[in-house]
N, C-alpha and C positions, 0 to 999 in steps of 0.2 A: 504494499500500499504506499502511495506517495505520502511524503511527510506532511504536506499541507492537509491532505484529506484525512489523515490519522488525527491531526490536532482538532480538525472541524468535527469529527465524528465524536472524538472524546468529549469535547465541550458539549455537543449535543446530548450524549449519552448522560453526561452529569446532571444536565437539566431535566432529562426523562427520569433518572433516578430520584430526583426531587419531586417530581410530579408523582411518581409512583408512591413515594413515602407519603404525600399529601392524600393520596387516594386512599391509602391504609388507614390515615387519621380519619377521613371522612367516613369511612365504613364503622370505624370504631366509635366514633361519635354518632352513629345513626342518622348522618345526614339525608337530605331528601334524595330518593332513588334517582331522579331525572339530573340532578346535580352530579352525582356519581357517574351516571353513564355518559354524561357530557364530557367529563374529565377523562374517562376511559377512551373516549373517541379521540380525544385530544393526544392522548399517549400514543394510541395506535397510529395517528397521522403523524406524529414526531418520529416514532420508530420507522414508518415508511420512508421518511426522508433520509434517515439513516441508511436504511436499505438501499435506497436509489444512489446515494453519494457512493456508497462502496461499490456498487455494481458499475456505475459510471467510472470509477477509477480503475476496476478490473478490467473493463473493455478498453479504456484508453491506455492502459499500460500494459497489462500481463497478456491481454489477448493480441493487442497490436504488436507487442514484442514477438509473440508466437507467429504471427502472420508474416512479419518482416524477416523472421529468421530463415524461412525457407524449410523448416524441419516439418514434413508433413505429419509424422507421428504426433508432434507437440500441437500442431494446428489442429487435427483431429480430436486431440485430447482436450483442448480448449473449447471447442465446439461443443463436444459432448457434455462438458460441465455446465456450459451455458444452457443447453437444452434441458438438462436435468434441473437446474435451479430455477429456470423459469417456469418449468412445470410445477414446481412446488410454490411458486408465488401466486398461482391462480387461486 
């Protein structure tokens, strides 16, 4: 992972960690269900952004490197990885 991407993801994940702790407090305090669901949706959206950032970095760095290398086995492996992970994202 590129340094800038790693730093950005670490920052996002720290914020998400705080959001999840806040969610736990909301449940503990028996807060209004819709407020909790709203915050769960916000956490999921934030995690989706991290996922997109990591995938973008992977495509721009790891996959691009494999394609430029001319190594057919490495290229096939990267494509197979992408197909597998994209299938899981559905």
